[in-house]
C-alpha positions in Angstrom: -23.8 -52.2 63.6 -21.6 -53.8 66.3 -21.3 -51.9 69.6 -18.2 -52.3 71.6 -17.2 -51.0 75.0 -13.5 -49.9 75.2 -12.1 -50.3 78.7 -9.0 -48.5 79.8 -7.1 -48.5 83.2 -6.3 -44.9 84.2 -4.0 -46.3 87.0 -1.9 -48.3 84.4 -1.8 -51.4 86.6 -1.4 -49.7 90.0 -5.0 -50.4 91.1 -4.5 -54.1 90.7 -1.3 -54.1 92.7 -2.1 -51.6 95.5 -5.9 -51.5 95.9 -6.2 -54.3 98.5 -3.8 -52.5 100.9 -5.2 -49.0 100.3 -8.9 -49.6 99.8 -9.5 -52.9 101.7 -10.8 -54.7 98.6 -9.5 -55.8 95.2 -9.9 -53.3 92.4 -8.6 -54.5 89.0 -8.5 -51.1 87.4 -9.5 -47.4 87.6 -11.9 -47.8 84.7 -12.3 -45.3 81.9 -14.7 -46.4 79.1 -15.9 -45.3 75.7 -18.2 -46.7 73.0 -16.8 -47.9 69.7 -19.3 -47.7 66.8 -18.9 -47.7 63.0 -15.1 -47.0 63.2 -15.3 -44.2 65.7 -14.7 -44.0 69.5 -17.3 -41.9 71.3 -16.1 -40.6 74.6 -17.0 -38.0 77.3 -14.1 -35.8 78.1 -15.7 -32.6 79.2 -17.6 -32.7 75.9 -18.9 -35.6 73.9 -16.4 -36.2 71.1 -15.7 -38.8 68.4 -12.0 -39.8 67.9 -10.1 -42.5 66.0 -10.2 -45.6 68.2 -7.1 -45.7 70.3 -5.8 -42.3 69.2 -5.9 -40.6 72.7 -3.0 -40.4 75.0 -4.4 -43.4 76.9 -3.3 -45.6 74.0 -4.9 -49.0 73.4 -7.7 -50.2 75.7 -7.0 -53.0 78.2 -10.2 -54.7 77.1 -12.8 -54.5 74.4 -16.2 -55.9 75.2 -18.8 -56.7 72.5 -22.1 -55.3 73.9 -24.3 -56.3 71.0 -25.7 -55.0 67.7 -27.8 -51.9 67.1 -30.0 -51.5 64.1 -30.7 -47.8 64.7 -30.0 -45.5 61.7 -26.9 -43.3 62.1 -28.8 -40.1 61.8 -31.0 -41.1 64.8 -27.9 -42.0 66.8 -26.3 -38.6 65.9 -29.4 -36.7 67.1 -29.4 -38.7 70.4 -25.7 -37.8 70.9 -26.7 -34.2 70.3 -29.2 -34.4 73.2 -26.5 -35.9 75.4 -24.2 -33.0 74.8 -26.6 -30.8 76.7 -26.1 -33.0 79.8 -22.5 -34.1 79.4 -20.6 -30.8 79.5 -17.3 -29.6 80.9 -19.0 -27.9 83.8 -21.0 -31.0 84.7 -18.0 -33.4 84.7 -17.5 -35.1 88.1 -14.9 -37.8 88.6 -17.2 -39.8 90.9 -20.8 -39.2 89.8 -20.8 -37.9 86.3 -18.0 -39.3 84.2 -17.1 -41.2 81.1 -18.6 -44.4 82.4 -21.9 -42.7 83.0 -21.9 -41.5 79.4 -21.0 -45.0 78.1 -23.8 -46.5 80.2 -26.4 -44.0 78.9 -25.3 -44.4 75.3 -25.3 -48.2 75.5 -28.7 -48.1 77.0 -30.0 -46.1 74.0 -28.3 -48.3 71.5 -29.0 -51.7 73.0 -31.5 -51.4 75.8 -28.9 -52.3 78.4 -26.0 -50.6 80.0 -22.4 -51.4 80.7 -21.2 -54.0 83.2 -22.1 -53.0 86.8 -18.6 -53.6 88.2 -17.4 -50.7 85.9 -20.3 -48.3 86.5 -20.2 -49.0 90.3 -16.5 -48.6 90.7 -16.4 -44.8 91.7 -18.9 -45.3 94.5 -17.0 -48.3 95.8 -13.8 -46.2 96.0 -15.7 -43.3 97.6 -17.1 -45.6 100.3 -13.5 -46.6 101.4 -11.5 -44.5 104.0 -8.7 -44.0 101.5 -11.1 -42.8 98.8 -12.5 -40.2 101.2 -9.0 -39.1 102.0 -8.0 -38.8 98.4 -11.2 -37.2 97.1 -10.3 -33.5 97.8 -7.0 -33.7 96.0 -8.4 -35.5 93.0 -11.3 -33.1 92.7 -8.8 -30.2 92.8 -6.9 -31.8 89.9 -10.0 -32.3 87.9 -11.0 -28.7 88.5 -7.6 -27.5 87.1 -8.1 -29.7 84.0 -11.6 -28.2 83.4 -10.1 -24.8 83.4 -7.6 -25.9 80.7 -10.5 -27.1 78.5 -10.4 -30.9 79.0 -10.5 -33.6 81.6 -8.4 -36.4 80.3 -6.9 -34.5 77.4 -9.0 -36.3 74.8 -9.6 -33.5 72.4 -8.8 -34.9 68.9 -12.0 -35.1 66.9 -12.3 -36.9 63.7 -13.4 -35.1 60.5 -17.1 -35.8 59.9 -17.6 -36.9 63.5 -20.7 -36.0 65.5 -19.1 -33.3 67.6 -21.0 -30.0 67.0 -21.1 -26.6 68.5 -24.2 -25.9 70.7 -25.7 -23.6 68.1 -26.0 -26.6 65.6 -27.5 -29.2 67.9 -30.6 -30.9 66.5 -30.4 -29.2 63.1 -30.7 -31.2 59.9 -27.3 -30.7 58.3 -26.9 -31.6 54.6 -24.0 -33.5 53.2 -22.6 -34.4 49.8 -23.7 -37.8 48.5 -21.2 -39.8 46.4 -22.4 -42.1 43.7 -20.5 -44.7 41.6 -23.3 -46.0 39.4 -26.7 -45.1 37.9 -28.7 -47.1 40.4 -27.3 -45.0 43.3 -27.9 -41.8 41.4 -31.5 -42.6 40.5 -32.3 -43.5 44.1 -31.1 -40.0 45.2 -32.8 -38.2 42.4 -36.1 -39.9 43.3 -35.8 -38.5 46.8 -35.4 -35.0 45.4 -38.5 -35.3 43.0 -40.3 -32.6 45.0 -37.3 -30.4 45.7 -34.0 -30.0 43.8 -30.6 -31.7 43.2 -27.1 -30.9 41.9 -24.7 -33.4 40.3 -21.0 -32.4 40.5 -19.0 -34.4 38.0 -15.4 -34.6 39.1 -12.3 -36.9 38.7 -9.3 -37.8 40.8 -6.9 -36.0 38.4 -9.0 -32.7 38.2 -7.1 -30.1 40.1 -9.7 -27.3 39.5 -12.4 -29.7 40.9 -10.5 -30.0 44.2 -10.5 -26.2 44.5 -14.3 -26.1 44.9 -14.7 -29.2 47.0 -14.8 -27.1 50.3 -17.4 -24.7 48.8 -19.6 -27.6 47.6 -19.5 -29.1 51.1 -20.5 -25.7 52.6 -23.4 -25.4 50.1 -24.6 -28.9 51.1 -24.6 -27.9 54.8 -26.4 -24.6 53.9 -29.0 -26.4 51.9 -29.7 -29.1 54.6 -32.6 -31.3 53.6 -33.9 -28.8 51.0 -31.5 -30.1 48.3 -29.7 -33.2 47.2 -26.0 -32.4 46.5 -24.3 -35.3 44.7 -20.7 -35.9 43.6 -19.9 -38.4 40.8 -16.3 -39.3 39.9 -16.3 -39.9 36.1 -13.4 -42.4 36.5 -15.7 -44.6 38.6 -19.3 -43.7 37.6 -18.9 -44.4 33.9 -22.6 -45.0 33.3 -23.5 -41.8 35.0 -21.1 -39.7 32.9 -22.3 -41.5 29.8 -26.0 -40.8 30.5 -25.3 -37.0 30.7 -22.6 -37.0 28.0 -20.0 -35.5 30.4 -16.6 -35.4 28.9 -14.9 -32.7 30.9 -14.7 -31.9 34.6 -15.8 -30.1 36.6 -19.3 -30.1 35.2 -22.5 -29.3 37.1 -26.1 -30.3 36.3 -29.0 -29.1 38.4 -32.5 -30.6 38.7 -35.7 -28.9 39.8 -38.8 -30.9 40.7 -37.4 -33.9 38.9 -36.5 -32.1 35.7 -33.1 -31.0 34.5 -32.8 -27.3 35.0 -29.3 -26.0 34.3 -25.8 -27.2 33.2 -22.4 -25.5 33.2 -18.7 -26.3 33.3 -15.7 -24.8 35.1 -14.5 -24.2 38.6 -15.9 -20.7 39.1 -16.9 -20.4 42.8 -19.1 -17.4 42.2 -21.1 -19.3 39.5 -21.4 -22.4 41.6 -22.6 -20.5 44.7 -25.0 -18.3 42.7 -26.5 -21.1 40.7 -27.1 -23.4 43.7 -28.7 -20.6 45.8 -30.9 -19.6 42.9 -32.0 -23.3 42.5 -32.9 -23.4 46.2 -35.0 -20.2 45.8 -36.9 -21.7 42.9 -37.5 -25.0 44.7 -38.5 -23.3 47.9 -40.1 -19.9 47.0 -41.2 -17.5 49.8 -44.6 -18.4 51.2 -47.2 -15.6 51.6 -47.0 -16.1 55.4 -43.4 -14.9 55.4 -44.5 -11.4 54.2 -47.0 -11.0 57.1 -46.6 -9.8 60.6 -46.8 -13.2 62.5 -44.5 -12.9 65.5 -46.1 -15.9 67.2 -45.2 -18.2 64.3 -42.1 -16.8 62.7 -40.0 -17.4 65.7 -37.4 -20.1 64.8 -36.6 -20.7 68.4 -40.0 -21.8 69.6 -39.9 -24.7 72.0 -42.3 -27.6 72.7 -44.5 -27.6 75.8 -43.0 -29.9 78.5 -44.9 -30.7 81.7 -41.9 -30.7 84.1 -43.6 -30.5 87.5 -42.7 -33.5 89.6 -45.2 -34.5 92.4 -44.1 -36.1 95.7 -43.2 -39.5 94.3 -43.6 -41.3 97.6 -47.3 -40.3 97.7 -47.7 -41.2 94.0 -46.2 -44.6 94.5 -48.3 -45.2 97.7 -51.4 -45.0 95.4 -49.8 -47.6 93.1 -50.1 -50.3 95.7 -47.8 -53.4 95.6 -46.7 -52.5 92.0 -44.6 -49.7 93.5 -42.2 -52.3 95.0 -41.1 -53.5 91.6 -37.3 -52.9 91.3 -37.7 -51.0 88.0 -40.2 -48.6 89.5 -37.9 -47.9 92.4 -35.1 -47.3 89.9 -37.1 -44.8 87.9 -38.2 -43.1 91.2 -34.5 -42.7 92.2 -33.6 -41.4 88.7 -36.4 -38.7 88.8 -35.7 -37.7 92.4 -32.0 -37.4 91.9 -32.4 -35.5 88.6 -34.9 -33.1 90.2 -32.8 -32.4 93.3 -29.3 -32.4 91.9 -29.7 -31.9 88.1 -29.5 -34.3 85.1 -25.7 -34.6 85.4 -26.0 -36.4 88.7 -27.9 -39.5 87.5 -27.8 -42.0 84.7 -30.6 -44.0 83.1 -32.2 -46.8 85.1 -33.2 -50.2 83.7 -35.2 -48.9 80.8 -36.0 -52.3 79.3 -37.4 -53.6 82.6 -39.4 -50.4 83.2 -40.9 -50.5 79.7 -42.0 -54.2 80.2 -43.4 -53.2 83.7 -45.5 -50.4 82.1 -47.0 -52.7 79.5 -47.8 -55.3 82.2 -49.3 -52.6 84.5 -51.6 -51.3 81.7 -53.1 -54.8 81.4 -53.3 -55.6 85.2 -53.7 -52.4 87.2 -57.2 -51.2 87.9 -58.2 -48.2 85.8 -58.6 -46.1 88.9 -54.9 -46.2 89.7 -53.3 -46.6 86.3 -52.6 -42.9 86.2 -49.8 -43.5 88.8 -47.7 -45.5 86.4 -48.4 -43.1 83.5 -47.5 -40.1 85.7 -44.3 -41.8 86.8 -43.4 -42.3 83.1 -44.3 -38.7 82.4 -41.8 -37.5 85.0 -39.0 -39.7 83.5 -39.7 -38.3 80.0 -38.7 -34.8 81.1 -35.2 -36.0 80.5 -34.2 -36.3 76.8 -32.2 -39.5 77.5 -35.4 -41.2 78.8 -37.6 -40.0 76.0 -35.0 -40.7 73.4 -35.1 -44.4 74.5 -38.8 -44.6 74.0 -38.6 -42.8 70.6 -36.9 -45.9 69.3 -39.3 -47.9 67.0 -38.9 -51.1 69.0 -40.0 -49.3 72.2 -42.9 -47.4 70.8 -45.1 -50.4 71.5 -45.0 -49.4 75.2 -46.4 -46.0 74.4 -49.0 -47.4 72.0 -50.1 -49.9 74.7 -50.8 -47.0 77.1 -52.6 -44.8 74.5 -54.7 -47.7 73.2 -55.8 -48.5 76.7 -56.8 -44.8 77.3 -58.5 -44.5 74.0 -60.5 -47.6 74.5 -62.1 -46.4 77.7 -65.6 -45.0 77.1 -65.4 -43.0 80.3 -61.7 -42.5 80.9 -61.0 -41.1 84.4 -60.0 -37.5 84.4 -56.6 -38.0 86.1 -55.6 -40.8 83.7 -56.6 -38.8 80.6 -54.8 -35.7 81.9 -51.5 -37.4 82.7 -51.6 -39.4 79.5 -51.8 -36.1 77.5 -49.0 -34.6 79.5 -46.9 -37.8 79.1 -47.2 -37.6 75.4 -46.1 -33.9 75.4 -43.0 -34.8 77.3 -41.8 -37.1 74.5 -40.8 -33.9 72.8 -38.0 -33.3 75.3 -36.0 -35.5 72.8 -35.1 -34.2 69.4 -35.8 -37.7 68.1 -39.5 -37.5 68.6 -40.7 -35.5 65.6 -39.1 -37.6 62.9 -39.2 -41.0 64.7 -42.6 -40.8 66.3 -44.7 -38.5 64.1 -43.7 -40.7 61.1 -44.8 -43.9 62.9 -48.3 -44.8 61.8 -49.8 -46.6 64.8 -48.5 -44.2 67.4 -49.4 -41.2 65.4 -53.0 -42.5 64.9 -53.3 -43.2 68.6 -52.2 -39.7 69.6 -54.4 -38.1 67.0 -57.4 -39.9 68.5 -56.3 -38.9 72.0 -56.2 -35.2 71.0 -59.5 -35.2 69.2 -61.5 -36.9 72.0 -59.8 -34.8 74.7 -61.0 -31.6 73.0 -64.6 -32.8 73.7 -64.1 -32.7 77.5 -66.4 -29.9 78.5 -66.0 -30.4 82.2 -62.2 -30.1 82.5 -60.4 -27.1 81.0 -57.1 -28.7 82.1 -57.7 -31.6 79.7 -58.4 -29.2 76.8 -55.2 -27.2 77.7 -53.1 -30.4 77.7 -54.7 -31.6 74.4 -53.9 -28.2 72.9 -50.3 -28.4 74.2 -49.9 -31.9 72.6 -51.2 -30.7 69.3 -49.0 -27.6 69.5 -45.9 -29.9 69.9 -47.0 -31.9 66.9 -47.7 -28.8 64.8 -44.4 -27.1 65.9 -42.3 -30.1 65.0 -44.1 -30.4 61.6 -43.7 -26.7 61.0 -40.0 -26.8 61.7 -39.6 -29.7 59.2 -41.8 -27.8 56.7 -39.5 -24.8 57.1 -36.2 -26.7 56.8 -37.3 -29.1 54.1 -38.0 -31.4 52.5 -41.6 -31.3 53.6 -44.1 -32.2 56.3 -43.7 -35.0 58.7 -47.4 -35.4 59.5 -49.3 -36.9 56.6 -51.9 -34.6 55.1 -54.9 -36.7 56.2 -53.8 -36.4 59.8 -53.3 -32.7 59.5 -56.9 -32.4 58.0 -58.3 -34.5 60.9 -56.5 -32.5 63.6 -57.4 -29.1 62.0 -61.1 -30.0 61.8 -61.3 -31.2 65.4 -59.3 -28.1 66.6 -61.6 -25.7 64.7 -64.6 -27.4 66.3 -63.0 -27.1 69.7 -62.2 -23.4 69.1 -65.8 -22.7 68.1 -67.1 -24.3 71.3 -64.5 -22.8 73.7 -66.0 -20.0 75.8 -64.7 -20.4 79.3 -60.9 -21.0 79.3 -58.6 -18.4 77.8 -55.6 -20.7 78.4 -57.3 -23.6 76.4 -58.3 -21.2 73.6 -54.8 -19.7 73.3 -53.3 -23.2 73.2 -55.7 -24.3 70.4 -55.0 -21.1 68.4 -51.2 -21.6 68.6 -51.6 -25.3 67.7 -53.8 -24.5 64.7 -51.6 -21.6 63.7 -48.5 -23.8 63.5 -50.4 -26.5 61.7 -51.3 -23.8 59.0 -48.1 -21.8 59.0 -46.5 -22.0 55.6 -48.8 -24.8 54.5 -49.1 -25.7 50.8 -51.8 -23.4 49.4 -53.0 -25.9 46.9 -53.2 -28.8 49.4 -56.1 -30.5 51.3 -55.4 -28.7 54.5 -55.7 -25.2 52.9 -58.9 -26.3 51.2 -60.4 -27.5 54.5 -59.5 -24.3 56.2 -61.2 -22.3 53.5 -64.3 -24.6 53.3 -64.8 -24.5 57.1 -64.4 -20.7 57.2 -61.5 -21.0 59.6 -60.9 -17.2 59.5 -64.4 -16.3 60.6 -64.4 -19.1 63.3 -61.3 -17.7 64.9 -62.3 -14.0 64.6 -65.6 -14.9 66.2 -63.9 -15.6 69.5 -63.2 -11.9 69.9 -66.6 -11.5 71.5 -65.8 -13.8 74.5 -62.0 -13.0 74.6 -61.7 -9.4 73.6 -58.1 -9.0 75.0 -56.5 -12.0 73.2 -54.2 -10.6 70.5 -53.6 -14.0 69.1 -57.1 -14.1 67.7 -56.3 -11.3 65.2 -52.9 -12.8 64.3 -54.3 -16.2 63.6 -57.7 -15.2 62.2 -57.1 -12.1 60.1 -53.5 -12.6 59.1 -52.5 -16.3 59.1 -55.9 -17.8 58.1 -57.1 -14.7 56.2 -54.5 -13.0 54.1 -52.1 -16.0 54.4 -54.5 -18.4 52.7 -55.4 -16.4 49.7 -54.1 -17.9 46.5 -51.7 -15.7 44.4 
């Protein structure tokens, strides 16, 4: 997909004419920018919205700059935009330090690995540094404040149907949609994806008035089902071969599929029948798990959050230990980003040179002595607290940077304590981005490296902090997998990895006798790994074979006050693993 920067002049030509006299330097425009992608214009106007290009009151852009091409899937882009909406809010808008150009820069950095032209991004500071800018700032800030109270900044509020603008309550949730097919090949591809869940085909036609009456309900059911069902629409005037296969001669006709087999068929635009049949289909495809009938407050909470290590050390001291590598421009850029974010909040800073920093990290892993390598990893950990930073490294092309770090740590027979600890914490902080679970847990090389890091770190008898961090990383893995397991269509982590992680965690639990914090972390991680697992799968068999229930309940002797032992041992691994 082509990525374009749309450039507007808020002064409508006045800046070019008057800037030299007022500011003391030539300013060609008061820049306002947005990103055009796949036929939509993405812009920050108090909130992140998507509009039809050129449909705002600003009219047509003065310039359109082709920034490059992105190969990222649109669902990944949408989730990244969701994470930006937590930073680019009405309250956070600042004409000088947190504006549309900052948003465009961050978005372009994610899509392409480079930001927008510096003469645009640096324009506000150049104006502020002038005597006239200082004089005008109070008046302009007052006007912006009035606009905020009215619900907008520049009045760009027209969102496009189907755009990425969502309310806060829906951020990062998998939202289903209706898939349209015009031939059998497209249909078979969609049905293949629903082999282990369910699907509905809605046969309609352009001239079918009753069909149009239930279109909104069908869209609502698709959103309600999310990834748990495949809702399909086939127009019989286009998809002749689809209609012929299923002998459809009248519309609307509905056909449902369960686990790859045709399950039901009916005709007519009865909203009650449609809603009832689709919801029944979902119940059959996703029956209640035994865990859902047990008292498991630690694991039934849908709002559980990943563990993020957010403490930032004095960066000057950290960089002093780094030696000459600390003078690298990208290191200084990341340092400024972290310090500004920590002191003034995420709204006050935009992404540094991410491509350059990633390259510097890979080079440092190869060249820096092992004794000081932890400094680079810890700096990266601090950057990853921000979802924009971690979202960048969640991209497949940038995961090589993380793999380089992990492979180096995993290859050391006697890895220094500080390096192992900050590497575990760094990996935890990737989960500050909603992209991590799908993009990283599903990526083989990285998943394997992290699995190895967790397993070997559990064996560190000398440092409880390492075991706590390893348990936190496994908790984040398990939580992300559990959320996907709950929402459908299934696990993110392959079953072999789940078995390996569960086995190493049980071993670590059996040996933990000194740290209550480490044990609690291990129990929570194991609990989420097992919560609502397939009862006939390899993981369930492993937990039964290794007497996981007795192993966990046996910890009561050393930790008599830990309530989680009973919840995980007796309930989740005991009652919850019994076959019906």
